N, CA, C and O atoms as a CHARMM CRD file, in Angstrom:
* protein
*
  292
    1    1 MET  N    378.74000 132.27500  85.31000 PROA 1      0.00000
    2    1 MET  CA   377.69400 131.98200  85.27000 PROA 1      0.00000
    3    1 MET  C    377.48400 131.38600  83.63000 PROA 1      0.00000
    4    1 MET  O    377.69000 132.02500  82.59800 PROA 1      0.00000
    5    2 GLY  N    376.92200 129.69800  83.77900 PROA 2      0.00000
    6    2 GLY  CA   377.04500 129.13700  82.91200 PROA 2      0.00000
    7    2 GLY  C    375.64700 129.30800  82.30900 PROA 2      0.00000
    8    2 GLY  O    374.77500 129.75600  83.05300 PROA 2      0.00000
    9    3 ILE  N    375.25600 128.92000  80.70400 PROA 3      0.00000
   10    3 ILE  CA   373.71400 129.35700  80.19900 PROA 3      0.00000
   11    3 ILE  C    372.81300 128.59200  81.17200 PROA 3      0.00000
   12    3 ILE  O    371.76600 129.19600  81.40600 PROA 3      0.00000
   13    4 GLY  N    372.89700 127.88200  81.55200 PROA 4      0.00000
   14    4 GLY  CA   372.10100 126.53100  82.44100 PROA 4      0.00000
   15    4 GLY  C    371.58400 127.67300  83.30800 PROA 4      0.00000
   16    4 GLY  O    370.47100 128.17900  83.17100 PROA 4      0.00000
   17    5 VAL  N    372.48700 128.03000  84.20600 PROA 5      0.00000
   18    5 VAL  CA   372.22500 128.83700  85.72400 PROA 5      0.00000
   19    5 VAL  C    371.29800 130.50900  84.76700 PROA 5      0.00000
   20    5 VAL  O    370.20000 130.85400  85.20400 PROA 5      0.00000
   21    6 SER  N    371.92800 131.29800  83.56600 PROA 6      0.00000
   22    6 SER  CA   371.52200 132.02700  83.53700 PROA 6      0.00000
   23    6 SER  C    370.00400 132.10400  82.82100 PROA 6      0.00000
   24    6 SER  O    369.45800 133.19700  82.67200 PROA 6      0.00000
   25    7 VAL  N    369.40600 130.92400  82.41700 PROA 7      0.00000
   26    7 VAL  CA   368.50400 130.76300  81.42000 PROA 7      0.00000
   27    7 VAL  C    366.84900 130.24100  82.85400 PROA 7      0.00000
   28    7 VAL  O    365.62400 130.33100  82.77000 PROA 7      0.00000
   29    8 PHE  N    368.00300 129.63600  84.17900 PROA 8      0.00000
   30    8 PHE  CA   366.91800 129.46800  84.75400 PROA 8      0.00000
   31    8 PHE  C    366.76100 130.99500  85.63400 PROA 8      0.00000
   32    8 PHE  O    365.62300 131.45900  85.70400 PROA 8      0.00000
   33    9 LEU  N    367.97900 131.81100  86.34100 PROA 9      0.00000
   34    9 LEU  CA   367.43300 132.83700  86.74500 PROA 9      0.00000
   35    9 LEU  C    366.70000 134.05500  86.06700 PROA 9      0.00000
   36    9 LEU  O    366.43700 135.10200  86.65900 PROA 9      0.00000
   37   10 ILE  N    366.27900 133.66800  84.18600 PROA 10     0.00000
   38   10 ILE  CA   365.94900 134.68700  83.30200 PROA 10     0.00000
   39   10 ILE  C    364.22600 134.14200  83.93800 PROA 10     0.00000
   40   10 ILE  O    363.23500 134.85200  84.10600 PROA 10     0.00000
   41   11 ALA  N    364.38200 132.72000  84.16600 PROA 11     0.00000
   42   11 ALA  CA   362.63800 131.94000  83.94000 PROA 11     0.00000
   43   11 ALA  C    362.65800 131.91000  85.74700 PROA 11     0.00000
   44   11 ALA  O    361.86700 131.10300  86.23400 PROA 11     0.00000
   45   12 VAL  N    363.30800 132.54200  86.50700 PROA 12     0.00000
   46   12 VAL  CA   363.17000 132.55400  88.17600 PROA 12     0.00000
   47   12 VAL  C    361.82500 133.99100  88.26300 PROA 12     0.00000
   48   12 VAL  O    360.70500 134.14900  88.74900 PROA 12     0.00000
   49   13 GLY  N    362.95500 134.88300  87.35200 PROA 13     0.00000
   50   13 GLY  CA   362.50800 136.17100  87.44600 PROA 13     0.00000
   51   13 GLY  C    361.05200 136.36500  86.90900 PROA 13     0.00000
   52   13 GLY  O    360.06100 136.69800  87.55900 PROA 13     0.00000
   53   14 ALA  N    361.13600 136.11700  85.73800 PROA 14     0.00000
   54   14 ALA  CA   359.86600 136.26000  85.46600 PROA 14     0.00000
   55   14 ALA  C    358.82000 135.42700  85.53800 PROA 14     0.00000
   56   14 ALA  O    357.74800 135.71000  85.00300 PROA 14     0.00000
   57   15 ILE  N    359.03400 134.24500  86.24700 PROA 15     0.00000
   58   15 ILE  CA   358.22600 133.70800  87.35400 PROA 15     0.00000
   59   15 ILE  C    357.81300 135.10800  88.43400 PROA 15     0.00000
   60   15 ILE  O    356.97400 136.00900  88.44200 PROA 15     0.00000
   61   16 LEU  N    358.66400 134.76600  89.07100 PROA 16     0.00000
   62   16 LEU  CA   358.38200 136.40400  89.78800 PROA 16     0.00000
   63   16 LEU  C    357.51000 137.62900  89.37500 PROA 16     0.00000
   64   16 LEU  O    356.43300 138.00900  89.83400 PROA 16     0.00000
   65   17 THR  N    358.19800 138.08000  88.48700 PROA 17     0.00000
   66   17 THR  CA   357.87800 139.29800  88.37700 PROA 17     0.00000
   67   17 THR  C    355.95500 138.94000  87.91000 PROA 17     0.00000
   68   17 THR  O    354.98500 139.47800  88.44400 PROA 17     0.00000
   69   18 PHE  N    355.93600 138.08400  86.99500 PROA 18     0.00000
   70   18 PHE  CA   354.67800 138.03700  85.70900 PROA 18     0.00000
   71   18 PHE  C    353.27700 137.52800  86.62200 PROA 18     0.00000
   72   18 PHE  O    352.12500 137.95700  86.56800 PROA 18     0.00000
   73   19 ALA  N    353.95700 136.29100  87.58700 PROA 19     0.00000
   74   19 ALA  CA   352.75100 135.02600  88.22200 PROA 19     0.00000
   75   19 ALA  C    352.50800 135.25000  89.61700 PROA 19     0.00000
   76   19 ALA  O    351.48400 134.93500  90.22400 PROA 19     0.00000
   77   20 VAL  N    353.41600 135.75700  90.03000 PROA 20     0.00000
   78   20 VAL  CA   352.94500 135.94800  91.26400 PROA 20     0.00000
   79   20 VAL  C    352.50100 136.64600  92.07500 PROA 20     0.00000
   80   20 VAL  O    353.40100 137.31000  92.59000 PROA 20     0.00000
   81   21 ASN  N    351.36700 136.89100  92.55200 PROA 21     0.00000
   82   21 ASN  CA   350.48300 137.93800  92.95200 PROA 21     0.00000
   83   21 ASN  C    350.66500 138.45000  94.62300 PROA 21     0.00000
   84   21 ASN  O    350.30100 139.48800  95.17500 PROA 21     0.00000
   85   22 ALA  N    351.11800 137.69400  94.95000 PROA 22     0.00000
   86   22 ALA  CA   352.09900 137.78100  96.90800 PROA 22     0.00000
   87   22 ALA  C    352.91000 138.81400  96.60800 PROA 22     0.00000
   88   22 ALA  O    353.69800 139.09200  95.70400 PROA 22     0.00000
   89   23 SER  N    352.41900 139.42800  97.83400 PROA 23     0.00000
   90   23 SER  CA   353.51800 140.03200  99.01300 PROA 23     0.00000
   91   23 SER  C    354.51000 140.13000  99.72700 PROA 23     0.00000
   92   23 SER  O    354.16000 139.91200 100.88700 PROA 23     0.00000
   93   24 ALA  N    355.79700 140.38900  99.64700 PROA 24     0.00000
   94   24 ALA  CA   356.34300 139.76900 101.01100 PROA 24     0.00000
   95   24 ALA  C    356.78100 141.08700 101.53600 PROA 24     0.00000
   96   24 ALA  O    356.84100 142.08500 100.81900 PROA 24     0.00000
   97   25 PRO  N    357.07300 141.07700 102.73800 PROA 25     0.00000
   98   25 PRO  CA   357.30900 142.22900 104.01300 PROA 25     0.00000
   99   25 PRO  C    359.06100 142.83500 103.45800 PROA 25     0.00000
  100   25 PRO  O    360.00600 142.11200 103.14400 PROA 25     0.00000
  101   26 GLY  N    359.02800 144.26600 103.48900 PROA 26     0.00000
  102   26 GLY  CA   360.31100 144.27100 102.60100 PROA 26     0.00000
  103   26 GLY  C    360.88300 144.28000 101.42200 PROA 26     0.00000
  104   26 GLY  O    361.99300 144.57800 100.98200 PROA 26     0.00000
  105   27 ALA  N    359.71300 143.82000 100.92700 PROA 27     0.00000
  106   27 ALA  CA   360.71200 143.46700  99.30200 PROA 27     0.00000
  107   27 ALA  C    359.21700 143.27900  98.13600 PROA 27     0.00000
  108   27 ALA  O    358.14300 142.68300  98.20600 PROA 27     0.00000
  109   28 ASN  N    359.86900 144.11300  97.16300 PROA 28     0.00000
  110   28 ASN  CA   358.66000 144.13200  96.43900 PROA 28     0.00000
  111   28 ASN  C    359.63300 143.09800  95.25000 PROA 28     0.00000
  112   28 ASN  O    360.78500 143.13300  94.81800 PROA 28     0.00000
  113   29 LEU  N    358.47700 142.25300  95.05700 PROA 29     0.00000
  114   29 LEU  CA   358.81000 140.66300  94.21300 PROA 29     0.00000
  115   29 LEU  C    358.63300 141.36900  92.98200 PROA 29     0.00000
  116   29 LEU  O    359.60800 140.95300  92.35600 PROA 29     0.00000
  117   30 ASP  N    357.96500 142.25800  92.12100 PROA 30     0.00000
  118   30 ASP  CA   358.65000 142.87400  90.73500 PROA 30     0.00000
  119   30 ASP  C    359.61200 143.03600  90.57300 PROA 30     0.00000
  120   30 ASP  O    360.11900 142.84100  89.46800 PROA 30     0.00000
  121   31 VAL  N    360.38400 143.53200  91.77500 PROA 31     0.00000
  122   31 VAL  CA   361.48500 144.43500  91.32500 PROA 31     0.00000
  123   31 VAL  C    362.77300 143.53800  91.34100 PROA 31     0.00000
  124   31 VAL  O    363.84400 143.66500  90.74800 PROA 31     0.00000
  125   32 VAL  N    362.22000 142.40400  92.38800 PROA 32     0.00000
  126   32 VAL  CA   363.48500 141.26700  92.29600 PROA 32     0.00000
  127   32 VAL  C    363.32300 140.43600  91.39100 PROA 32     0.00000
  128   32 VAL  O    364.40500 140.18200  90.86200 PROA 32     0.00000
  129   33 GLY  N    362.48300 139.88300  90.95300 PROA 33     0.00000
  130   33 GLY  CA   362.29100 139.71600  89.80700 PROA 33     0.00000
  131   33 GLY  C    362.37400 140.24200  88.84900 PROA 33     0.00000
  132   33 GLY  O    362.05300 139.35600  88.05700 PROA 33     0.00000
  133   34 ILE  N    362.65700 141.39600  88.09000 PROA 34     0.00000
  134   34 ILE  CA   363.10800 142.13500  87.13600 PROA 34     0.00000
  135   34 ILE  C    364.65700 142.23700  87.42200 PROA 34     0.00000
  136   34 ILE  O    365.34500 141.99600  86.43000 PROA 34     0.00000
  137   35 ILE  N    365.33500 142.54000  88.55800 PROA 35     0.00000
  138   35 ILE  CA   366.77500 142.18100  88.44700 PROA 35     0.00000
  139   35 ILE  C    367.70400 140.47300  88.01200 PROA 35     0.00000
  140   35 ILE  O    368.77500 139.99900  87.63500 PROA 35     0.00000
  141   36 LEU  N    366.52500 140.19300  88.36200 PROA 36     0.00000
  142   36 LEU  CA   367.28000 138.69600  88.11600 PROA 36     0.00000
  143   36 LEU  C    367.10200 138.11700  86.65300 PROA 36     0.00000
  144   36 LEU  O    368.01300 137.43500  86.18400 PROA 36     0.00000
  145   37 MET  N    366.01000 138.35400  85.95500 PROA 37     0.00000
  146   37 MET  CA   365.97400 138.45200  84.46500 PROA 37     0.00000
  147   37 MET  C    366.92700 139.52500  84.21800 PROA 37     0.00000
  148   37 MET  O    367.43800 139.39800  83.10600 PROA 37     0.00000
  149   38 ILE  N    367.23900 140.28000  84.70200 PROA 38     0.00000
  150   38 ILE  CA   368.32100 141.36700  83.91700 PROA 38     0.00000
  151   38 ILE  C    369.79400 140.53000  84.03800 PROA 38     0.00000
  152   38 ILE  O    370.55000 140.40500  83.07400 PROA 38     0.00000
  153   39 ALA  N    370.00700 140.10900  85.07000 PROA 39     0.00000
  154   39 ALA  CA   371.32600 139.18000  85.55800 PROA 39     0.00000
  155   39 ALA  C    371.08100 138.25800  84.55500 PROA 39     0.00000
  156   39 ALA  O    371.75400 138.22200  83.52500 PROA 39     0.00000
  157   40 GLY  N    369.92900 137.32600  84.85200 PROA 40     0.00000
  158   40 GLY  CA   370.21300 135.80000  83.50500 PROA 40     0.00000
  159   40 GLY  C    370.36200 136.35300  82.59000 PROA 40     0.00000
  160   40 GLY  O    371.20800 135.71900  81.95900 PROA 40     0.00000
  161   41 GLY  N    369.89900 137.69800  81.72700 PROA 41     0.00000
  162   41 GLY  CA   370.22900 137.81800  80.32700 PROA 41     0.00000
  163   41 GLY  C    371.48800 138.48900  80.41600 PROA 41     0.00000
  164   41 GLY  O    372.14300 138.41800  79.37700 PROA 41     0.00000
  165   42 LEU  N    372.15300 139.28500  81.60300 PROA 42     0.00000
  166   42 LEU  CA   374.21400 139.38900  81.12400 PROA 42     0.00000
  167   42 LEU  C    374.57300 138.13900  81.39800 PROA 42     0.00000
  168   42 LEU  O    375.63100 137.86800  80.83000 PROA 42     0.00000
  169   43 GLY  N    373.99800 136.96600  82.23800 PROA 43     0.00000
  170   43 GLY  CA   375.24400 136.13100  82.15200 PROA 43     0.00000
  171   43 GLY  C    374.81100 135.39600  80.97700 PROA 43     0.00000
  172   43 GLY  O    375.79600 134.89600  80.43300 PROA 43     0.00000
  173   44 LEU  N    373.99300 135.19600  80.51900 PROA 44     0.00000
  174   44 LEU  CA   373.84800 134.45500  78.92000 PROA 44     0.00000
  175   44 LEU  C    374.53500 135.69800  78.05200 PROA 44     0.00000
  176   44 LEU  O    375.13300 135.23200  77.08200 PROA 44     0.00000
  177   45 LEU  N    374.57200 136.34500  78.08500 PROA 45     0.00000
  178   45 LEU  CA   375.09200 137.21300  76.69400 PROA 45     0.00000
  179   45 LEU  C    376.82000 136.83200  76.78000 PROA 45     0.00000
  180   45 LEU  O    377.58700 136.64000  75.83600 PROA 45     0.00000
  181   46 VAL  N    377.15400 136.79600  78.48800 PROA 46     0.00000
  182   46 VAL  CA   378.22900 136.30000  78.60800 PROA 46     0.00000
  183   46 VAL  C    379.06200 134.86800  78.52400 PROA 46     0.00000
  184   46 VAL  O    380.22200 134.45600  78.53500 PROA 46     0.00000
  185   47 SER  N    378.18100 134.55400  78.46400 PROA 47     0.00000
  186   47 SER  CA   378.17400 132.98900  78.55700 PROA 47     0.00000
  187   47 SER  C    378.57700 132.48600  76.94700 PROA 47     0.00000
  188   47 SER  O    379.47500 131.74700  76.54300 PROA 47     0.00000
  189   48 LEU  N    377.45800 133.25700  76.20900 PROA 48     0.00000
  190   48 LEU  CA   377.45500 132.66800  74.73400 PROA 48     0.00000
  191   48 LEU  C    378.64700 133.57500  74.34300 PROA 48     0.00000
  192   48 LEU  O    379.22400 133.35100  73.27900 PROA 48     0.00000
  193   49 ALA  N    378.95800 134.36800  74.97200 PROA 49     0.00000
  194   49 ALA  CA   380.22700 135.40600  73.85600 PROA 49     0.00000
  195   49 ALA  C    381.76200 135.11200  74.23000 PROA 49     0.00000
  196   49 ALA  O    382.69800 135.78600  73.79900 PROA 49     0.00000
  197   50 PHE  N    381.92500 133.70600  75.32900 PROA 50     0.00000
  198   50 PHE  CA   382.83900 132.63400  75.40300 PROA 50     0.00000
  199   50 PHE  C    382.73000 131.50200  74.97800 PROA 50     0.00000
  200   50 PHE  O    383.55000 130.59200  74.85700 PROA 50     0.00000
  201   51 ALA  N    381.75900 131.57900  74.76800 PROA 51     0.00000
  202   51 ALA  CA   381.21900 129.89900  74.21000 PROA 51     0.00000
  203   51 ALA  C    381.96900 130.00200  72.67200 PROA 51     0.00000
  204   51 ALA  O    382.73700 129.18000  72.17100 PROA 51     0.00000
  205   52 SER  N    381.44600 131.38200  72.05600 PROA 52     0.00000
  206   52 SER  CA   381.88100 131.87800  70.78000 PROA 52     0.00000
  207   52 SER  C    383.84900 132.12800  69.84600 PROA 52     0.00000
  208   52 SER  O    384.46100 131.89000  68.80400 PROA 52     0.00000
  209   53 SER  N    383.98900 132.70900  71.11900 PROA 53     0.00000
  210   53 SER  CA   385.16300 132.94000  71.20600 PROA 53     0.00000
  211   53 SER  C    386.37300 132.56300  71.97300 PROA 53     0.00000
  212   53 SER  O    386.29800 132.74400  73.18900 PROA 53     0.00000
  213   54 GLY  N    387.52800 132.05100  71.47600 PROA 54     0.00000
  214   54 GLY  CA   388.82700 131.41800  72.64000 PROA 54     0.00000
  215   54 GLY  C    388.55100 130.51000  72.63400 PROA 54     0.00000
  216   54 GLY  O    387.58300 130.90200  71.98300 PROA 54     0.00000
  217   55 ARG  N    388.30900 128.97800  72.75800 PROA 55     0.00000
  218   55 ARG  CA   387.79800 128.15000  72.05300 PROA 55     0.00000
  219   55 ARG  C    388.64400 127.28200  71.22600 PROA 55     0.00000
  220   55 ARG  O    389.17100 126.19000  71.43700 PROA 55     0.00000
  221   56 HSD  N    388.62100 128.06800  70.24100 PROA 56     0.00000
  222   56 HSD  CA   389.58300 127.53900  69.02500 PROA 56     0.00000
  223   56 HSD  C    390.81300 127.20600  69.59600 PROA 56     0.00000
  224   56 HSD  O    391.26100 127.88000  70.52400 PROA 56     0.00000
  225   57 SER  N    391.21900 126.54800  69.28800 PROA 57     0.00000
  226   57 SER  CA   392.88000 125.90700  69.31100 PROA 57     0.00000
  227   57 SER  C    393.24100 125.22200  67.85300 PROA 57     0.00000
  228   57 SER  O    392.53000 124.71500  66.98600 PROA 57     0.00000
  229   58 VAL  N    394.54500 125.41600  67.96000 PROA 58     0.00000
  230   58 VAL  CA   395.33100 124.56800  66.58800 PROA 58     0.00000
  231   58 VAL  C    396.21800 123.99100  67.17500 PROA 58     0.00000
  232   58 VAL  O    396.85600 124.54100  68.07400 PROA 58     0.00000
  233   59 VAL  N    396.36600 123.14800  66.90400 PROA 59     0.00000
  234   59 VAL  CA   397.62500 121.88800  67.57600 PROA 59     0.00000
  235   59 VAL  C    398.22400 121.66100  66.20100 PROA 59     0.00000
  236   59 VAL  O    397.59600 121.62500  65.14200 PROA 59     0.00000
  237   60 GLU  N    399.45500 121.52200  66.36200 PROA 60     0.00000
  238   60 GLU  CA   400.98500 121.41600  65.22100 PROA 60     0.00000
  239   60 GLU  C    401.53700 119.98400  66.13100 PROA 60     0.00000
  240   60 GLU  O    401.80200 119.91700  67.33100 PROA 60     0.00000
  241   61 GLU  N    401.59000 118.98600  65.16000 PROA 61     0.00000
  242   61 GLU  CA   402.50900 118.58900  65.24400 PROA 61     0.00000
  243   61 GLU  C    403.63500 117.81300  64.73900 PROA 61     0.00000
  244   61 GLU  O    403.28100 116.90300  63.98900 PROA 61     0.00000
  245   62 HSD  N    404.11600 117.85000  64.81400 PROA 62     0.00000
  246   62 HSD  CA   405.84600 117.56800  63.96900 PROA 62     0.00000
  247   62 HSD  C    406.09500 116.61900  64.02500 PROA 62     0.00000
  248   62 HSD  O    406.10600 116.39200  65.23500 PROA 62     0.00000
  249   63 VAL  N    406.48700 115.26200  63.24000 PROA 63     0.00000
  250   63 VAL  CA   406.98300 114.04700  63.51800 PROA 63     0.00000
  251   63 VAL  C    408.37600 113.84700  63.15600 PROA 63     0.00000
  252   63 VAL  O    408.60700 113.60900  61.97000 PROA 63     0.00000
  253   64 VAL  N    409.12000 113.89000  63.79000 PROA 64     0.00000
  254   64 VAL  CA   410.55400 113.54200  62.89500 PROA 64     0.00000
  255   64 VAL  C    411.35100 112.10400  63.48500 PROA 64     0.00000
  256   64 VAL  O    411.96700 111.96900  64.54200 PROA 64     0.00000
  257   65 GLU  N    411.17700 111.41700  62.74000 PROA 65     0.00000
  258   65 GLU  CA   411.72800 109.98600  62.40900 PROA 65     0.00000
  259   65 GLU  C    413.22100 109.56600  62.54100 PROA 65     0.00000
  260   65 GLU  O    414.01800 110.26900  61.92000 PROA 65     0.00000
  261   66 HSD  N    413.64200 108.67600  63.15400 PROA 66     0.00000
  262   66 HSD  CA   415.32600 108.82400  62.35400 PROA 66     0.00000
  263   66 HSD  C    415.53200 106.90200  62.81300 PROA 66     0.00000
  264   66 HSD  O    415.34900 106.07400  63.70500 PROA 66     0.00000
  265   67 ASP  N    415.99400 107.08200  61.53500 PROA 67     0.00000
  266   67 ASP  CA   416.54100 105.36800  61.56000 PROA 67     0.00000
  267   67 ASP  C    417.01200 104.84700  62.18600 PROA 67     0.00000
  268   67 ASP  O    416.55200 105.10200  63.29900 PROA 67     0.00000
  269   68 HSD  N    418.22600 103.72900  62.27400 PROA 68     0.00000
  270   68 HSD  CA   418.73800 103.17600  63.13600 PROA 68     0.00000
  271   68 HSD  C    420.35600 103.48700  63.24500 PROA 68     0.00000
  272   68 HSD  O    421.26700 102.87000  63.79700 PROA 68     0.00000
  273   69 THR  N    420.31100 105.00700  62.29800 PROA 69     0.00000
  274   69 THR  CA   421.79700 105.29600  62.42300 PROA 69     0.00000
  275   69 THR  C    421.78100 106.33100  63.00000 PROA 69     0.00000
  276   69 THR  O    422.77700 106.91700  63.42300 PROA 69     0.00000
  277   70 GLY  N    420.69400 106.67300  63.08700 PROA 70     0.00000
  278   70 GLY  CA   420.06200 108.21700  63.94400 PROA 70     0.00000
  279   70 GLY  C    420.19400 109.57000  62.91900 PROA 70     0.00000
  280   70 GLY  O    420.35900 110.74300  63.25300 PROA 70     0.00000
  281   71 HSD  N    420.09700 109.14200  61.90300 PROA 71     0.00000
  282   71 HSD  CA   419.39700 110.23200  60.36600 PROA 71     0.00000
  283   71 HSD  C    418.34200 110.18300  60.41200 PROA 71     0.00000
  284   71 HSD  O    417.56000 109.28600  60.72600 PROA 71     0.00000
  285   72 ARG  N    418.18700 111.53700  59.97900 PROA 72     0.00000
  286   72 ARG  CA   416.21000 112.26400  60.19900 PROA 72     0.00000
  287   72 ARG  C    415.58500 111.12100  58.68400 PROA 72     0.00000
  288   72 ARG  O    416.57700 110.68600  58.10000 PROA 72     0.00000
  289   73 HSD  N    414.61200 110.75600  58.20700 PROA 73     0.00000
  290   73 HSD  CA   413.89700 110.54800  57.28500 PROA 73     0.00000
  291   73 HSD  C    413.16500 111.82900  56.74800 PROA 73     0.00000
  292   73 HSD  O    412.39400 111.74400  55.79200 PROA 73     0.00000
């Protein structure tokens, strides 16, 4: 789950929890909203953790030149 999806889940969860006053048969929209916000928050933490660690790599390059006789410089 990426950062964008996580923020989207948090926003949808907040809207369901705090802004929607409707009721759905068989579902509590407040609970669904809280679950979406928790899932989005956890996804955001994991995405930020992966973005800040393990992405740094070092590339070493060794160039060996040879002259026309095959000797190294």
